[in-house]
N, CA, C, O and the ligand as a Tripos MOL2 file, in Angstrom:
@<TRIPOS>MOLECULE
protein
  257   255    65     0     0
PROTEIN
NO_CHARGES

@<TRIPOS>ATOM
      1 N          31.6200  -21.1370   -4.3790 N.3       1 MET1
      2 CA         31.3740  -22.5750   -4.2940 C.3       1 MET1
      3 C          29.8810  -22.8440   -4.1000 C.2       1 MET1
      4 O          29.1900  -22.1150   -3.3890 O.2       1 MET1
      5 N          29.4200  -23.8640   -4.7230 N.am      2 ASN2
      6 CA         28.0090  -24.2210   -4.6060 C.3       2 ASN2
      7 C          27.8780  -25.5210   -3.8210 C.2       2 ASN2
      8 O          27.4650  -26.5490   -4.3580 O.2       2 ASN2
      9 N          28.2330  -25.4580   -2.5510 N.am      3 THR3
     10 CA         28.1860  -26.6520   -1.7120 C.3       3 THR3
     11 C          26.8270  -26.7800   -1.0390 C.2       3 THR3
     12 O          26.3940  -25.8970   -0.2980 O.2       3 THR3
     13 N          26.1840  -27.8680   -1.3060 N.am      4 LYS4
     14 CA         24.9020  -28.1170   -0.6820 C.3       4 LYS4
     15 C          25.1510  -28.6130    0.7400 C.2       4 LYS4
     16 O          25.9180  -29.5500    0.9580 O.2       4 LYS4
     17 N          24.5010  -27.9800    1.6870 N.am      5 LEU5
     18 CA         24.7030  -28.3770    3.0680 C.3       5 LEU5
     19 C          23.7610  -29.5280    3.4300 C.2       5 LEU5
     20 O          22.5980  -29.3230    3.7790 O.2       5 LEU5
     21 N          24.2910  -30.7130    3.3370 N.am      6 THR6
     22 CA         23.5160  -31.8850    3.7070 C.3       6 THR6
     23 C          23.6910  -32.1470    5.1880 C.2       6 THR6
     24 O          24.8050  -32.1270    5.7110 O.2       6 THR6
     25 N          22.6110  -32.3860    5.8350 N.am      7 LYS7
     26 CA         22.7030  -32.6840    7.2570 C.3       7 LYS7
     27 C          23.2900  -34.0700    7.4620 C.2       7 LYS7
     28 O          22.8620  -35.0350    6.8300 O.2       7 LYS7
     29 N          24.2620  -34.1620    8.3400 N.am      8 ILE8
     30 CA         24.8710  -35.4570    8.6460 C.3       8 ILE8
     31 C          24.0480  -36.1000    9.7600 C.2       8 ILE8
     32 O          24.0680  -35.6570   10.9080 O.2       8 ILE8
     33 N          23.3300  -37.1440    9.3930 N.am      9 ILE9
     34 CA         22.4680  -37.7680   10.4060 C.3       9 ILE9
     35 C          22.7250  -39.2620   10.5400 C.2       9 ILE9
     36 O          22.2600  -39.8820   11.4960 O.2       9 ILE9
     37 N          23.4550  -39.8470    9.6020 N.am     10 ASN10
     38 CA         23.6780  -41.2880    9.6500 C.3      10 ASN10
     39 C          25.1610  -41.6210    9.5130 C.2      10 ASN10
     40 O          25.9230  -40.9200    8.8470 O.2      10 ASN10
     41 N          25.5370  -42.7090   10.1660 N.am     11 GLU11
     42 CA         26.8880  -43.2210   10.0160 C.3      11 GLU11
     43 C          27.1350  -43.5610    8.5420 C.2      11 GLU11
     44 O          26.2570  -44.1100    7.8760 O.2      11 GLU11
     45 N          28.3170  -43.2370    8.0390 N.am     12 GLY12
     46 CA         28.6540  -43.5670    6.6670 C.3      12 GLY12
     47 C          28.4430  -42.4280    5.6890 C.2      12 GLY12
     48 O          28.8840  -42.5050    4.5430 O.2      12 GLY12
     49 N          27.7700  -41.3660    6.1320 N.am     13 GLN13
     50 CA         27.6080  -40.2100    5.2490 C.3      13 GLN13
     51 C          28.9390  -39.4890    5.1020 C.2      13 GLN13
     52 O          29.7470  -39.4850    6.0310 O.2      13 GLN13
     53 N          29.1740  -38.8860    3.9570 N.am     14 PRO14
     54 CA         30.4490  -38.1840    3.7610 C.3      14 PRO14
     55 C          30.5400  -36.9100    4.5870 C.2      14 PRO14
     56 O          29.5910  -36.1290    4.6540 O.2      14 PRO14
     57 N          31.6790  -36.7160    5.2050 N.am     15 CYS15
     58 CA         31.9600  -35.5010    5.9600 C.3      15 CYS15
     59 C          31.8190  -34.2880    5.0480 C.2      15 CYS15
     60 O          32.2370  -34.3170    3.8910 O.2      15 CYS15
     61 N          31.2250  -33.2210    5.5840 N.am     16 ARG16
     62 CA         30.9980  -32.0330    4.7690 C.3      16 ARG16
     63 C          32.3010  -31.3140    4.4370 C.2      16 ARG16
     64 O          32.3380  -30.4870    3.5260 O.2      16 ARG16
     65 N          33.3590  -31.6200    5.1600 N.am     17 HIS17
     66 CA         34.6120  -30.9050    4.9560 C.3      17 HIS17
     67 C          35.6040  -31.6680    4.1020 C.2      17 HIS17
     68 O          36.3070  -31.0740    3.2840 O.2      17 HIS17
     69 N          35.6680  -33.0000    4.2850 N.am     18 CYS18
     70 CA         36.6900  -33.7440    3.5590 C.3      18 CYS18
     71 C          36.1380  -34.9520    2.8140 C.2      18 CYS18
     72 O          36.8710  -35.5940    2.0610 O.2      18 CYS18
     73 N          34.8550  -35.2750    3.0080 N.am     19 GLY19
     74 CA         34.2450  -36.3530    2.2360 C.3      19 GLY19
     75 C          34.4430  -37.7420    2.8090 C.2      19 GLY19
     76 O          33.9430  -38.7180    2.2510 O.2      19 GLY19
     77 N          35.1620  -37.8460    3.9110 N.am     20 THR20
     78 CA         35.3560  -39.1450    4.5430 C.3      20 THR20
     79 C          34.0650  -39.6060    5.2190 C.2      20 THR20
     80 O          33.3270  -38.7870    5.7670 O.2      20 THR20
     81 N          33.7920  -40.8990    5.1830 N.am     21 SER21
     82 CA         32.6030  -41.4240    5.8410 C.3      21 SER21
     83 C          32.7010  -41.2060    7.3440 C.2      21 SER21
     84 O          33.7140  -41.5230    7.9680 O.2      21 SER21
     85 N          31.6400  -40.6630    7.9090 N.am     22 VAL22
     86 CA         31.6550  -40.4210    9.3500 C.3      22 VAL22
     87 C          31.2980  -41.7090   10.0950 C.2      22 VAL22
     88 O          30.6310  -42.5890    9.5510 O.2      22 VAL22
     89 N          31.7490  -41.8050   11.3370 N.am     23 ILE23
     90 CA         31.4640  -42.9790   12.1520 C.3      23 ILE23
     91 C          30.8220  -42.5570   13.4600 C.2      23 ILE23
     92 O          30.9710  -41.4280   13.9270 O.2      23 ILE23
     93 N          30.1010  -43.5100   14.0310 N.am     24 LYS24
     94 CA         29.4660  -43.2630   15.3230 C.3      24 LYS24
     95 C          30.4960  -43.3370   16.4250 C.2      24 LYS24
     96 O          31.4200  -44.1500   16.3930 O.2      24 LYS24
     97 N          30.3130  -42.4730   17.3960 N.am     25 ARG25
     98 CA         31.3000  -42.4370   18.4570 C.3      25 ARG25
     99 C          30.6550  -41.9020   19.7280 C.2      25 ARG25
    100 O          29.7490  -41.0710   19.6750 O.2      25 ARG25
    101 N          31.1230  -42.3780   20.8470 N.am     26 ALA26
    102 CA         30.6360  -41.8230   22.1100 C.3      26 ALA26
    103 C          31.1440  -40.3960   22.2290 C.2      26 ALA26
    104 O          32.3030  -40.1280   21.9100 O.2      26 ALA26
    105 N          30.3190  -39.4920   22.6710 N.am     27 PRO27
    106 CA         30.7530  -38.0930   22.7710 C.3      27 PRO27
    107 C          31.8490  -37.9230   23.8050 C.2      27 PRO27
    108 O          31.8730  -38.6120   24.8240 O.2      27 PRO27
    109 N          32.7490  -37.0000   23.5310 N.am     28 LYS28
    110 CA         33.8500  -36.7090   24.4320 C.3      28 LYS28
    111 C          33.3440  -36.2100   25.7760 C.2      28 LYS28
    112 O          33.8370  -36.5710   26.8440 O.2      28 LYS28
    113 N          32.3360  -35.3640   25.6600 N.am     29 GLU29
    114 CA         31.7890  -34.7400   26.8560 C.3      29 GLU29
    115 C          30.8920  -35.7200   27.5810 C.2      29 GLU29
    116 O          30.0200  -36.3380   26.9700 O.2      29 GLU29
    117 N          31.0960  -35.8640   28.8570 N.am     30 LYS30
    118 CA         30.2560  -36.7680   29.6290 C.3      30 LYS30
    119 C          28.9410  -36.0870   29.9670 C.2      30 LYS30
    120 O          28.8700  -34.8640   30.0810 O.2      30 LYS30
    121 N          27.9010  -36.8970   30.1270 N.am     31 PRO31
    122 CA         26.6050  -36.3140   30.5030 C.3      31 PRO31
    123 C          26.7250  -35.5290   31.7990 C.2      31 PRO31
    124 O          27.3910  -35.9500   32.7440 O.2      31 PRO31
    125 N          26.0780  -34.4010   31.8190 N.am     32 ARG32
    126 CA         26.1500  -33.5450   32.9920 C.3      32 ARG32
    127 C          24.7700  -33.3410   33.5770 C.2      32 ARG32
    128 O          23.7800  -33.1960   32.8590 O.2      32 ARG32
    129 N          24.7290  -33.3320   34.8840 N.am     33 GLY33
    130 CA         23.4480  -33.2120   35.5570 C.3      33 GLY33
    131 C          22.7980  -31.8580   35.4340 C.2      33 GLY33
    132 O          21.6060  -31.7180   35.7050 O.2      33 GLY33
    133 N          23.5670  -30.8450   35.0270 N.am     34 ASP34
    134 CA         22.9880  -29.5090   34.9680 C.3      34 ASP34
    135 C          22.3990  -29.1930   33.5980 C.2      34 ASP34
    136 O          22.0270  -28.0550   33.3130 O.2      34 ASP34
    137 N          22.3200  -30.2160   32.7590 N.am     35 ARG35
    138 CA         21.7090  -29.9990   31.4550 C.3      35 ARG35
    139 C          20.4900  -30.8870   31.2990 C.2      35 ARG35
    140 O          20.4220  -31.9700   31.8800 O.2      35 ARG35
    141 N          19.5400  -30.4320   30.5220 N.am     36 ALA36
    142 CA         18.2890  -31.1650   30.3640 C.3      36 ALA36
    143 C          18.4440  -32.3520   29.4210 C.2      36 ALA36
    144 O          17.6170  -33.2640   29.4180 O.2      36 ALA36
    145 N          19.5090  -32.3350   28.6210 N.am     37 PHE37
    146 CA         19.6680  -33.4120   27.6410 C.3      37 PHE37
    147 C          21.1480  -33.7230   27.4370 C.2      37 PHE37
    148 O          22.0230  -32.9610   27.8480 O.2      37 PHE37
    149 N          21.3990  -34.8370   26.8070 N.am     38 TYR38
    150 CA         22.7630  -35.1890   26.4270 C.3      38 TYR38
    151 C          22.6960  -35.9540   25.1140 C.2      38 TYR38
    152 O          21.6090  -36.2950   24.6490 O.2      38 TYR38
    153 N          23.8430  -36.2250   24.5170 N.am     39 PHE39
    154 CA         23.8750  -36.9720   23.2690 C.3      39 PHE39
    155 C          24.3780  -38.3860   23.5230 C.2      39 PHE39
    156 O          25.4450  -38.5920   24.1020 O.2      39 PHE39
    157 N          23.5900  -39.3480   23.0790 N.am     40 GLU40
    158 CA         23.9590  -40.7400   23.2730 C.3      40 GLU40
    159 C          25.1820  -41.0940   22.4210 C.2      40 GLU40
    160 O          26.0320  -41.8840   22.8310 O.2      40 GLU40
    161 N          25.2510  -40.5070   21.2510 N.am     41 TYR41
    162 CA         26.4270  -40.6840   20.3870 C.3      41 TYR41
    163 C          26.5440  -39.4730   19.4790 C.2      41 TYR41
    164 O          25.6000  -38.6950   19.3390 O.2      41 TYR41
    165 N          27.6910  -39.3240   18.8750 N.am     42 VAL42
    166 CA         27.8810  -38.2830   17.8790 C.3      42 VAL42
    167 C          28.4340  -38.9420   16.6180 C.2      42 VAL42
    168 O          28.9230  -40.0700   16.6680 O.2      42 VAL42
    169 N          28.3580  -38.2490   15.5030 N.am     43 LEU43
    170 CA         28.9910  -38.7390   14.2890 C.3      43 LEU43
    171 C          30.3020  -37.9840   14.1300 C.2      43 LEU43
    172 O          30.3580  -36.7610   14.2570 O.2      43 LEU43
    173 N          31.3370  -38.7310   13.8540 N.am     44 TRP44
    174 CA         32.6770  -38.1950   13.9230 C.3      44 TRP44
    175 C          33.4500  -38.5310   12.6550 C.2      44 TRP44
    176 O          33.3890  -39.6570   12.1610 O.2      44 TRP44
    177 N          34.1710  -37.5580   12.1380 N.am     45 CYS45
    178 CA         35.0020  -37.7830   10.9580 C.3      45 CYS45
    179 C          36.4030  -38.1720   11.4200 C.2      45 CYS45
    180 O          37.0660  -37.3900   12.1020 O.2      45 CYS45
    181 N          36.8650  -39.3800   11.0540 N.am     46 PRO46
    182 CA         38.1810  -39.8360   11.5100 C.3      46 PRO46
    183 C          39.3300  -39.0810   10.8510 C.2      46 PRO46
    184 O          40.4650  -39.1460   11.3220 O.2      46 PRO46
    185 N          39.0420  -38.3680    9.7660 N.am     47 LYS47
    186 CA         40.1230  -37.6730    9.0800 C.3      47 LYS47
    187 C          40.3340  -36.2520    9.6090 C.2      47 LYS47
    188 O          41.4320  -35.8990   10.0380 O.2      47 LYS47
    189 N          39.2810  -35.4490    9.5740 N.am     48 CYS48
    190 CA         39.4590  -34.0620   10.0350 C.3      48 CYS48
    191 C          38.9350  -33.8730   11.4550 C.2      48 CYS48
    192 O          38.9910  -32.7710   12.0020 O.2      48 CYS48
    193 N          38.4280  -34.9440   12.0460 N.am     49 ARG49
    194 CA         37.9980  -34.9480   13.4520 C.3      49 ARG49
    195 C          36.8660  -33.9860   13.7580 C.2      49 ARG49
    196 O          36.7190  -33.5110   14.8840 O.2      49 ARG49
    197 N          36.0840  -33.7130   12.7580 N.am     50 ARG50
    198 CA         34.9370  -32.8590   13.0040 C.3      50 ARG50
    199 C          33.8100  -33.7010   13.5950 C.2      50 ARG50
    200 O          33.5930  -34.8420   13.1890 O.2      50 ARG50
    201 N          33.1070  -33.1300   14.5450 N.am     51 VAL51
    202 CA         32.0200  -33.8340   15.2220 C.3      51 VAL51
    203 C          30.6880  -33.2760   14.7610 C.2      51 VAL51
    204 O          30.4900  -32.0610   14.7270 O.2      51 VAL51
    205 N          29.7760  -34.1690   14.4060 N.am     52 TYR52
    206 CA         28.4290  -33.7680   14.0190 C.3      52 TYR52
    207 C          27.4470  -34.2340   15.0790 C.2      52 TYR52
    208 O          27.3780  -35.4190   15.4070 O.2      52 TYR52
    209 N          26.7060  -33.3050   15.5980 N.am     53 LEU53
    210 CA         25.6940  -33.6590   16.5870 C.3      53 LEU53
    211 C          24.4230  -34.0750   15.8650 C.2      53 LEU53
    212 O          23.9800  -33.4120   14.9270 O.2      53 LEU53
    213 N          23.8490  -35.1730   16.3120 N.am     54 VAL54
    214 CA         22.6790  -35.7300   15.6570 C.3      54 VAL54
    215 C          21.4530  -35.5370   16.5450 C.2      54 VAL54
    216 O          21.4350  -35.9240   17.7130 O.2      54 VAL54
    217 N          20.4580  -34.9450   15.9670 N.am     55 GLU55
    218 CA         19.2460  -34.6390   16.7310 C.3      55 GLU55
    219 C          18.6110  -35.9130   17.2880 C.2      55 GLU55
    220 O          18.0930  -35.9100   18.4040 O.2      55 GLU55
    221 N          18.6490  -37.0020   16.5140 N.am     56 SER56
    222 CA         18.0050  -38.2390   16.9590 C.3      56 SER56
    223 C          18.7950  -38.9530   18.0480 C.2      56 SER56
    224 O          18.2940  -39.9000   18.6540 O.2      56 SER56
    225 N          20.0200  -38.5100   18.3000 N.am     57 ALA57
    226 CA         20.8220  -39.1080   19.3740 C.3      57 ALA57
    227 C          20.6480  -38.3520   20.6740 C.2      57 ALA57
    228 O          21.2200  -38.7200   21.7000 O.2      57 ALA57
    229 N          19.8650  -37.3070   20.6240 N.am     58 LYS58
    230 CA         19.6170  -36.4900   21.8090 C.3      58 LYS58
    231 C          18.7380  -37.2550   22.7860 C.2      58 LYS58
    232 O          17.7120  -37.8190   22.4050 O.2      58 LYS58
    233 N          19.1450  -37.2680   24.0290 N.am     59 ARG59
    234 CA         18.3700  -37.9550   25.0660 C.3      59 ARG59
    235 C          18.0970  -36.9840   26.2000 C.2      59 ARG59
    236 O          18.9570  -36.2020   26.6060 O.2      59 ARG59
    237 N          16.8950  -37.0600   26.6870 N.am     60 PHE60
    238 CA         16.5320  -36.1980   27.8020 C.3      60 PHE60
    239 C          16.6070  -36.9740   29.1080 C.2      60 PHE60
    240 O          16.3000  -38.1640   29.1680 O.2      60 PHE60
    241 N          17.0160  -36.2800   30.1300 N.am     61 TRP61
    242 CA         17.1640  -36.9460   31.4250 C.3      61 TRP61
    243 C          15.8420  -37.4820   31.9390 C.2      61 TRP61
    244 O          15.8070  -38.4690   32.6740 O.2      61 TRP61
    245 N          14.7850  -36.8470   31.5620 N.am     62 SER62
    246 CA         13.4710  -37.2520   32.0750 C.3      62 SER62
    247 C          13.0590  -38.6310   31.5750 C.2      62 SER62
    248 O          12.1250  -39.2320   32.1050 O.2      62 SER62
    249 N          13.7690  -39.1460   30.5360 N.am     63 GLU63
    250 CA         13.4390  -40.4650   30.0070 C.3      63 GLU63
    251 C          13.9190  -41.5770   30.9260 C.2      63 GLU63
    252 O          13.4810  -42.7210   30.8060 O.2      63 GLU63
    253 N          14.8090  -41.2450   31.8310 N.am     64 ASN64
    254 CA         15.3580  -42.2720   32.7280 C.3      64 ASN64
    255 C          14.3750  -42.6540   33.8170 C.2      64 ASN64
    256 O          14.6800  -43.5040   34.6540 O.2      64 ASN64
    257 ZN         36.1790  -34.7120    7.5680 Zn       65 ZN65
@<TRIPOS>BOND
     1     1     2 1
     2     2     3 1
     3     3     4 2
     4     3     5 am
     5     5     6 1
     6     6     7 1
     7     7     8 2
     8     7     9 am
     9     9    10 1
    10    10    11 1
    11    11    12 2
    12    11    13 am
    13    13    14 1
    14    14    15 1
    15    15    16 2
    16    15    17 am
    17    17    18 1
    18    18    19 1
    19    19    20 2
    20    19    21 am
    21    21    22 1
    22    22    23 1
    23    23    24 2
    24    23    25 am
    25    25    26 1
    26    26    27 1
    27    27    28 2
    28    27    29 am
    29    29    30 1
    30    30    31 1
    31    31    32 2
    32    31    33 am
    33    33    34 1
    34    34    35 1
    35    35    36 2
    36    35    37 am
    37    37    38 1
    38    38    39 1
    39    39    40 2
    40    39    41 am
    41    41    42 1
    42    42    43 1
    43    43    44 2
    44    43    45 am
    45    45    46 1
    46    46    47 1
    47    47    48 2
    48    47    49 am
    49    49    50 1
    50    50    51 1
    51    51    52 2
    52    51    53 am
    53    53    54 1
    54    54    55 1
    55    55    56 2
    56    55    57 am
    57    57    58 1
    58    58    59 1
    59    59    60 2
    60    59    61 am
    61    61    62 1
    62    62    63 1
    63    63    64 2
    64    63    65 am
    65    65    66 1
    66    66    67 1
    67    67    68 2
    68    67    69 am
    69    69    70 1
    70    70    71 1
    71    71    72 2
    72    71    73 am
    73    73    74 1
    74    74    75 1
    75    75    76 2
    76    75    77 am
    77    77    78 1
    78    78    79 1
    79    79    80 2
    80    79    81 am
    81    81    82 1
    82    82    83 1
    83    83    84 2
    84    83    85 am
    85    85    86 1
    86    86    87 1
    87    87    88 2
    88    87    89 am
    89    89    90 1
    90    90    91 1
    91    91    92 2
    92    91    93 am
    93    93    94 1
    94    94    95 1
    95    95    96 2
    96    95    97 am
    97    97    98 1
    98    98    99 1
    99    99   100 2
   100    99   101 am
   101   101   102 1
   102   102   103 1
   103   103   104 2
   104   103   105 am
   105   105   106 1
   106   106   107 1
   107   107   108 2
   108   107   109 am
   109   109   110 1
   110   110   111 1
   111   111   112 2
   112   111   113 am
   113   113   114 1
   114   114   115 1
   115   115   116 2
   116   115   117 am
   117   117   118 1
   118   118   119 1
   119   119   120 2
   120   119   121 am
   121   121   122 1
   122   122   123 1
   123   123   124 2
   124   123   125 am
   125   125   126 1
   126   126   127 1
   127   127   128 2
   128   127   129 am
   129   129   130 1
   130   130   131 1
   131   131   132 2
   132   131   133 am
   133   133   134 1
   134   134   135 1
   135   135   136 2
   136   135   137 am
   137   137   138 1
   138   138   139 1
   139   139   140 2
   140   139   141 am
   141   141   142 1
   142   142   143 1
   143   143   144 2
   144   143   145 am
   145   145   146 1
   146   146   147 1
   147   147   148 2
   148   147   149 am
   149   149   150 1
   150   150   151 1
   151   151   152 2
   152   151   153 am
   153   153   154 1
   154   154   155 1
   155   155   156 2
   156   155   157 am
   157   157   158 1
   158   158   159 1
   159   159   160 2
   160   159   161 am
   161   161   162 1
   162   162   163 1
   163   163   164 2
   164   163   165 am
   165   165   166 1
   166   166   167 1
   167   167   168 2
   168   167   169 am
   169   169   170 1
   170   170   171 1
   171   171   172 2
   172   171   173 am
   173   173   174 1
   174   174   175 1
   175   175   176 2
   176   175   177 am
   177   177   178 1
   178   178   179 1
   179   179   180 2
   180   179   181 am
   181   181   182 1
   182   182   183 1
   183   183   184 2
   184   183   185 am
   185   185   186 1
   186   186   187 1
   187   187   188 2
   188   187   189 am
   189   189   190 1
   190   190   191 1
   191   191   192 2
   192   191   193 am
   193   193   194 1
   194   194   195 1
   195   195   196 2
   196   195   197 am
   197   197   198 1
   198   198   199 1
   199   199   200 2
   200   199   201 am
   201   201   202 1
   202   202   203 1
   203   203   204 2
   204   203   205 am
   205   205   206 1
   206   206   207 1
   207   207   208 2
   208   207   209 am
   209   209   210 1
   210   210   211 1
   211   211   212 2
   212   211   213 am
   213   213   214 1
   214   214   215 1
   215   215   216 2
   216   215   217 am
   217   217   218 1
   218   218   219 1
   219   219   220 2
   220   219   221 am
   221   221   222 1
   222   222   223 1
   223   223   224 2
   224   223   225 am
   225   225   226 1
   226   226   227 1
   227   227   228 2
   228   227   229 am
   229   229   230 1
   230   230   231 1
   231   231   232 2
   232   231   233 am
   233   233   234 1
   234   234   235 1
   235   235   236 2
   236   235   237 am
   237   237   238 1
   238   238   239 1
   239   239   240 2
   240   239   241 am
   241   241   242 1
   242   242   243 1
   243   243   244 2
   244   243   245 am
   245   245   246 1
   246   246   247 1
   247   247   248 2
   248   247   249 am
   249   249   250 1
   250   250   251 1
   251   251   252 2
   252   251   253 am
   253   253   254 1
   254   254   255 1
   255   255   256 2
@<TRIPOS>SUBSTRUCTURE
     1 MET1         2 RESIDUE 1 A MET
     2 ASN2         6 RESIDUE 1 A ASN
     3 THR3        10 RESIDUE 1 A THR
     4 LYS4        14 RESIDUE 1 A LYS
     5 LEU5        18 RESIDUE 1 A LEU
     6 THR6        22 RESIDUE 1 A THR
     7 LYS7        26 RESIDUE 1 A LYS
     8 ILE8        30 RESIDUE 1 A ILE
     9 ILE9        34 RESIDUE 1 A ILE
    10 ASN10       38 RESIDUE 1 A ASN
    11 GLU11       42 RESIDUE 1 A GLU
    12 GLY12       46 RESIDUE 1 A GLY
    13 GLN13       50 RESIDUE 1 A GLN
    14 PRO14       54 RESIDUE 1 A PRO
    15 CYS15       58 RESIDUE 1 A CYS
    16 ARG16       62 RESIDUE 1 A ARG
    17 HIS17       66 RESIDUE 1 A HIS
    18 CYS18       70 RESIDUE 1 A CYS
    19 GLY19       74 RESIDUE 1 A GLY
    20 THR20       78 RESIDUE 1 A THR
    21 SER21       82 RESIDUE 1 A SER
    22 VAL22       86 RESIDUE 1 A VAL
    23 ILE23       90 RESIDUE 1 A ILE
    24 LYS24       94 RESIDUE 1 A LYS
    25 ARG25       98 RESIDUE 1 A ARG
    26 ALA26      102 RESIDUE 1 A ALA
    27 PRO27      106 RESIDUE 1 A PRO
    28 LYS28      110 RESIDUE 1 A LYS
    29 GLU29      114 RESIDUE 1 A GLU
    30 LYS30      118 RESIDUE 1 A LYS
    31 PRO31      122 RESIDUE 1 A PRO
    32 ARG32      126 RESIDUE 1 A ARG
    33 GLY33      130 RESIDUE 1 A GLY
    34 ASP34      134 RESIDUE 1 A ASP
    35 ARG35      138 RESIDUE 1 A ARG
    36 ALA36      142 RESIDUE 1 A ALA
    37 PHE37      146 RESIDUE 1 A PHE
    38 TYR38      150 RESIDUE 1 A TYR
    39 PHE39      154 RESIDUE 1 A PHE
    40 GLU40      158 RESIDUE 1 A GLU
    41 TYR41      162 RESIDUE 1 A TYR
    42 VAL42      166 RESIDUE 1 A VAL
    43 LEU43      170 RESIDUE 1 A LEU
    44 TRP44      174 RESIDUE 1 A TRP
    45 CYS45      178 RESIDUE 1 A CYS
    46 PRO46      182 RESIDUE 1 A PRO
    47 LYS47      186 RESIDUE 1 A LYS
    48 CYS48      190 RESIDUE 1 A CYS
    49 ARG49      194 RESIDUE 1 A ARG
    50 ARG50      198 RESIDUE 1 A ARG
    51 VAL51      202 RESIDUE 1 A VAL
    52 TYR52      206 RESIDUE 1 A TYR
    53 LEU53      210 RESIDUE 1 A LEU
    54 VAL54      214 RESIDUE 1 A VAL
    55 GLU55      218 RESIDUE 1 A GLU
    56 SER56      222 RESIDUE 1 A SER
    57 ALA57      226 RESIDUE 1 A ALA
    58 LYS58      230 RESIDUE 1 A LYS
    59 ARG59      234 RESIDUE 1 A ARG
    60 PHE60      238 RESIDUE 1 A PHE
    61 TRP61      242 RESIDUE 1 A TRP
    62 SER62      246 RESIDUE 1 A SER
    63 GLU63      250 RESIDUE 1 A GLU
    64 ASN64      254 RESIDUE 1 A ASN
    65 ZN65       257 GROUP 0 **** ****
């Protein structure tokens, strides 16, 4: 297969596995104090439920 690996960075991009448009969603995992960063949101495929982590949604605790 010649599948080009496109990075999923925006809402509405097709899921790499099933082609469904991904949607923004609050991450399942709650922010934890023992980590330097957390994700403000993730991109989520409503069909196959795959979660894509977005670099631009990364937030550092030091910003607070
Ligand atoms: Zn999918």
